[in-house]
VOLODO-640430 format. One record per residue (C-alpha): residue number from 0; x, z, y; residue in one letter. Coordinates in Angstrom, 2 decimals, decimal comma, always signed. Layout:
BEGIN
NUM / X / Z / Y / A
...
//
This chain:
BEGIN
0 / -152,08 / -82,45 / -10,25 / X
1 / -152,55 / -85,96 / -11,98 / X
2 / -151,63 / -88,85 / -9,76 / X
3 / -154,31 / -91,42 / -9,00 / X
4 / -151,69 / -94,19 / -9,16 / X
5 / -150,88 / -93,26 / -12,86 / X
6 / -153,98 / -91,95 / -14,49 / X
7 / -153,71 / -90,72 / -18,09 / X
8 / -155,07 / -92,91 / -20,91 / X
9 / -157,77 / -90,30 / -21,22 / X
10 / -158,81 / -90,66 / -17,67 / X
11 / -158,72 / -94,39 / -17,74 / X
12 / -160,91 / -94,44 / -20,79 / X
13 / -163,31 / -92,07 / -19,14 / X
14 / -163,53 / -94,21 / -16,00 / X
15 / -164,17 / -97,37 / -18,22 / X
16 / -166,90 / -95,63 / -20,15 / X
17 / -168,53 / -94,37 / -16,99 / X
18 / -168,58 / -97,90 / -15,49 / X
19 / -170,14 / -99,23 / -18,69 / X
20 / -172,77 / -96,53 / -18,29 / X
21 / -173,46 / -97,78 / -14,77 / X
22 / -174,98 / -100,83 / -16,55 / X
23 / -177,16 / -98,87 / -18,90 / X
24 / -180,99 / -99,84 / -18,89 / X
25 / -181,89 / -96,22 / -18,47 / X
26 / -181,85 / -94,98 / -15,05 / X
27 / -180,78 / -91,44 / -15,63 / X
28 / -177,72 / -92,45 / -17,54 / X
29 / -176,75 / -94,88 / -14,65 / X
30 / -177,47 / -92,07 / -12,16 / X
31 / -175,34 / -89,55 / -14,00 / X
32 / -172,56 / -91,95 / -14,46 / X
33 / -172,56 / -92,79 / -10,59 / X
34 / -172,51 / -89,04 / -9,74 / X
35 / -169,58 / -88,57 / -12,16 / X
36 / -167,59 / -91,30 / -10,57 / X
37 / -168,23 / -89,97 / -7,21 / X
38 / -166,78 / -86,52 / -8,25 / X
39 / -163,67 / -88,39 / -9,58 / X
40 / -163,11 / -90,38 / -6,28 / X
41 / -160,90 / -87,89 / -4,35 / X
42 / -158,21 / -87,98 / -7,19 / X
43 / -158,90 / -91,35 / -8,86 / X
44 / -160,27 / -93,75 / -6,27 / X
45 / -157,71 / -96,51 / -6,86 / X
46 / -158,15 / -96,39 / -10,57 / X
47 / -161,85 / -96,54 / -10,26 / X
48 / -161,68 / -99,30 / -7,71 / X
49 / -159,34 / -101,40 / -9,90 / X
50 / -161,63 / -101,04 / -13,04 / X
51 / -164,66 / -101,96 / -10,89 / X
52 / -162,88 / -105,05 / -9,49 / X
53 / -161,84 / -105,97 / -13,09 / X
54 / -165,57 / -105,76 / -14,14 / X
55 / -166,67 / -107,78 / -11,22 / X
56 / -164,06 / -110,53 / -11,86 / X
57 / -165,23 / -110,67 / -15,62 / X
58 / -169,01 / -110,30 / -15,04 / X
59 / -169,58 / -111,09 / -11,34 / X
60 / -172,07 / -113,87 / -12,30 / X
61 / -175,08 / -112,00 / -13,45 / X
62 / -178,96 / -112,10 / -13,20 / X
63 / -180,73 / -109,51 / -11,18 / X
64 / -181,81 / -106,64 / -13,28 / X
65 / -179,09 / -107,10 / -15,87 / X
66 / -176,27 / -104,81 / -16,87 / X
67 / -173,60 / -106,43 / -14,72 / X
68 / -175,98 / -106,52 / -11,62 / X
69 / -176,57 / -102,74 / -12,09 / X
70 / -172,73 / -102,14 / -12,01 / X
71 / -172,29 / -104,42 / -9,07 / X
72 / -174,89 / -102,55 / -7,11 / X
73 / -173,21 / -99,13 / -8,02 / X
74 / -169,94 / -100,52 / -7,08 / X
75 / -171,02 / -101,28 / -3,53 / X
76 / -172,10 / -97,66 / -3,02 / X
77 / -168,71 / -96,51 / -4,48 / X
78 / -166,60 / -98,76 / -2,27 / X
79 / -168,26 / -97,39 / +0,76 / X
80 / -167,06 / -93,95 / -0,08 / X
81 / -163,32 / -94,99 / -0,60 / X
82 / -160,41 / -94,71 / +1,63 / X
83 / -158,16 / -97,59 / +2,40 / X
84 / -156,14 / -96,72 / -0,61 / X
85 / -159,19 / -97,22 / -2,83 / X
86 / -160,15 / -100,52 / -1,14 / X
87 / -156,63 / -102,04 / -1,80 / X
88 / -157,69 / -103,45 / -5,30 / X
89 / -160,91 / -104,84 / -3,88 / X
90 / -159,07 / -106,70 / -1,25 / X
91 / -156,04 / -107,78 / -3,21 / X
92 / -157,62 / -108,64 / -6,43 / X
93 / -161,24 / -109,19 / -5,61 / X
94 / -161,09 / -110,87 / -2,31 / X
95 / -157,75 / -112,66 / -2,02 / X
96 / -157,38 / -113,65 / -5,79 / X
97 / -160,94 / -113,60 / -7,19 / X
98 / -163,19 / -116,47 / -7,89 / X
99 / -166,10 / -117,12 / -5,57 / X
100 / -168,40 / -114,61 / -7,31 / X
101 / -165,91 / -111,85 / -6,94 / X
102 / -165,13 / -112,85 / -3,30 / X
103 / -168,81 / -112,61 / -2,53 / X
104 / -169,14 / -109,05 / -3,89 / X
105 / -165,85 / -107,99 / -2,32 / X
106 / -166,86 / -109,54 / +1,16 / X
107 / -170,25 / -107,67 / +0,91 / X
108 / -168,47 / -104,38 / -0,09 / X
109 / -165,91 / -104,29 / +2,67 / X
110 / -168,43 / -105,34 / +5,22 / X
111 / -170,54 / -102,22 / +4,40 / X
112 / -167,66 / -99,82 / +4,97 / X
113 / -167,75 / -100,47 / +8,79 / X
114 / -164,06 / -99,81 / +9,12 / X
115 / -162,06 / -101,59 / +11,79 / X
116 / -159,22 / -101,99 / +9,36 / X
117 / -161,07 / -104,53 / +7,36 / X
118 / -162,46 / -106,56 / +10,12 / X
119 / -159,62 / -109,19 / +9,95 / X
120 / -160,70 / -109,96 / +6,36 / X
121 / -164,35 / -110,49 / +7,53 / X
122 / -162,97 / -112,93 / +10,27 / X
123 / -161,00 / -114,83 / +7,71 / X
124 / -164,11 / -114,74 / +5,46 / X
125 / -166,02 / -116,88 / +7,99 / X
126 / -163,64 / -119,78 / +6,92 / X
127 / -164,14 / -119,25 / +3,11 / X
128 / -165,20 / -122,47 / +1,17 / X
129 / -167,99 / -120,54 / -0,43 / X
130 / -171,03 / -120,39 / +1,82 / X
131 / -172,36 / -117,16 / +0,48 / X
132 / -168,99 / -115,49 / +1,04 / X
133 / -169,25 / -116,77 / +4,67 / X
134 / -172,71 / -115,38 / +4,91 / X
135 / -171,58 / -111,89 / +3,80 / X
136 / -168,69 / -112,08 / +6,27 / X
137 / -171,10 / -112,88 / +9,10 / X
138 / -173,45 / -109,96 / +8,11 / X
139 / -170,36 / -107,63 / +8,00 / X
140 / -169,14 / -108,65 / +11,41 / X
141 / -172,50 / -107,81 / +12,78 / X
142 / -171,71 / -104,19 / +12,27 / X
143 / -168,88 / -104,45 / +14,85 / X
144 / -170,89 / -104,93 / +17,96 / X
145 / -168,63 / -104,48 / +20,91 / X
146 / -165,63 / -106,25 / +19,38 / X
147 / -164,58 / -109,43 / +21,01 / X
148 / -162,89 / -110,70 / +17,92 / X
149 / -165,92 / -110,21 / +15,73 / X
150 / -168,13 / -111,85 / +18,46 / X
151 / -165,91 / -114,83 / +18,69 / X
152 / -165,83 / -115,21 / +14,98 / X
153 / -169,66 / -115,21 / +14,83 / X
154 / -170,13 / -117,66 / +17,77 / X
155 / -167,99 / -119,95 / +15,67 / X
156 / -170,21 / -119,34 / +12,81 / X
157 / -173,12 / -120,86 / +14,82 / X
158 / -171,57 / -124,22 / +14,13 / X
159 / -171,22 / -123,68 / +10,45 / X
160 / -172,13 / -126,54 / +8,12 / X
161 / -174,59 / -124,36 / +6,33 / X
162 / -177,94 / -123,37 / +7,98 / X
163 / -178,10 / -119,96 / +6,26 / X
164 / -174,59 / -119,02 / +7,40 / X
165 / -175,58 / -120,14 / +11,01 / X
166 / -178,85 / -118,12 / +10,92 / X
167 / -176,94 / -114,99 / +9,60 / X
168 / -174,29 / -115,50 / +12,36 / X
169 / -177,09 / -115,75 / +14,99 / X
170 / -178,79 / -112,63 / +13,72 / X
171 / -175,58 / -110,66 / +13,68 / X
172 / -174,88 / -111,70 / +17,23 / X
173 / -178,26 / -110,15 / +18,38 / X
174 / -176,45 / -106,83 / +17,83 / X
175 / -174,08 / -107,71 / +20,53 / X
176 / -176,98 / -108,00 / +23,01 / X
177 / -177,55 / -111,78 / +22,54 / X
178 / -175,48 / -114,66 / +21,56 / X
179 / -173,13 / -114,24 / +24,47 / X
180 / -172,72 / -116,22 / +27,70 / X
181 / -174,84 / -119,37 / +28,25 / X
182 / -172,03 / -121,73 / +27,27 / X
183 / -171,88 / -120,25 / +23,82 / X
184 / -175,71 / -120,47 / +23,21 / X
185 / -177,15 / -123,05 / +20,88 / X
186 / -180,11 / -124,94 / +22,23 / X
187 / -183,03 / -125,69 / +20,00 / X
188 / -183,68 / -124,78 / +16,47 / X
189 / -181,01 / -123,58 / +14,19 / X
190 / -181,86 / -126,19 / +11,48 / X
191 / -181,83 / -129,96 / +12,24 / X
192 / -185,34 / -130,28 / +10,73 / X
193 / -186,83 / -127,60 / +13,04 / X
194 / -188,19 / -125,46 / +10,21 / X
195 / -185,85 / -122,55 / +10,59 / X
196 / -187,05 / -119,22 / +11,72 / X
197 / -183,90 / -117,17 / +12,78 / X
198 / -186,00 / -114,09 / +14,06 / X
199 / -188,33 / -113,93 / +11,15 / X
200 / -191,46 / -113,77 / +13,24 / X
201 / -193,17 / -116,62 / +11,19 / X
202 / -192,90 / -119,15 / +14,09 / X
203 / -190,63 / -122,18 / +13,33 / X
204 / -187,73 / -122,20 / +15,71 / X
205 / -188,75 / -125,77 / +17,08 / X
206 / -191,97 / -124,13 / +18,34 / X
207 / -190,73 / -120,71 / +19,24 / X
208 / -190,07 / -119,91 / +22,97 / X
209 / -187,62 / -117,16 / +21,95 / X
210 / -186,24 / -118,05 / +18,58 / X
211 / -183,46 / -115,62 / +18,75 / X
212 / -185,59 / -112,57 / +19,88 / X
213 / -187,52 / -110,85 / +16,97 / X
214 / -190,94 / -109,41 / +17,97 / X
215 / -191,18 / -107,12 / +14,87 / X
216 / -192,87 / -104,19 / +16,92 / X
217 / -195,85 / -106,35 / +17,53 / X
218 / -196,17 / -107,57 / +13,89 / X
219 / -198,65 / -105,95 / +11,49 / X
220 / -197,28 / -104,31 / +8,30 / X
221 / -198,64 / -107,41 / +6,22 / X
222 / -196,61 / -109,84 / +8,56 / X
223 / -193,48 / -107,74 / +8,30 / X
224 / -193,71 / -107,72 / +4,49 / X
225 / -194,31 / -111,42 / +4,37 / X
226 / -191,16 / -111,88 / +6,54 / X
227 / -189,20 / -109,58 / +4,13 / X
228 / -190,50 / -111,48 / +1,17 / X
229 / -189,11 / -114,77 / +2,63 / X
230 / -185,75 / -113,33 / +2,95 / X
231 / -185,98 / -111,79 / -0,58 / X
232 / -185,91 / -108,20 / +0,63 / X
233 / -187,57 / -105,07 / -0,40 / X
234 / -191,00 / -104,59 / +1,05 / X
235 / -191,60 / -100,88 / +0,43 / X
236 / -191,61 / -98,16 / +3,06 / X
237 / -193,27 / -97,46 / +6,34 / X
238 / -193,60 / -99,88 / +9,26 / X
239 / -190,26 / -98,49 / +10,88 / X
240 / -188,51 / -98,97 / +7,59 / X
241 / -189,75 / -102,57 / +7,35 / X
242 / -188,59 / -103,40 / +10,98 / X
243 / -185,12 / -101,74 / +10,41 / X
244 / -184,62 / -103,75 / +7,25 / X
245 / -185,61 / -107,10 / +9,06 / X
246 / -183,06 / -106,19 / +11,94 / X
247 / -180,22 / -105,48 / +9,56 / X
//
């Protein structure tokens, strides 16, 4: 059986070709390439991961809808299906040694895996110099409700210098049943100018009696879609889907 750590030149070329196909403008070619890579994961996840990370490092900065953005999106799906062995290149090359574009993608990817083994990297990510990397770290930590370490890191994020990171940390803390004991709560609006809207209900935090408690169930579909559009998120689906997306 061929070793994942030493794939043949033919296998390496096949992986590279499939990853290039992930960026094809035709949906069916992208879909077939993704399925083929999934089938190869059990034996070649490390090689696939390393090639994906190499691509992200080279072409991480891309416009939405472009070839590289299609590959980044597929990469996020593939990383979620890998074991710790497959995630090693992502952590070592993408997260630790990558530029800020690579770190953003890597932080987003490891956060989606929901594995306890990667939580320390998310906690460290809350101190990253790049605000978007910190934002992804805060989002990822929200998937570990019940962890004191994750909660402590997120509470620290409420004092972040960037308002978007503070908002994301606050939203993630809602999954812990609130932002914690009263001494940890932040009084007033999340943004100094009072225009923030942490719960996405359309009411500025400075005028909202409960700025950290979303009232999505009482909102109309139109209001929910408006809240999603403000966040740059997809607006398709039933009301339950829209609410779930806003709570993510």
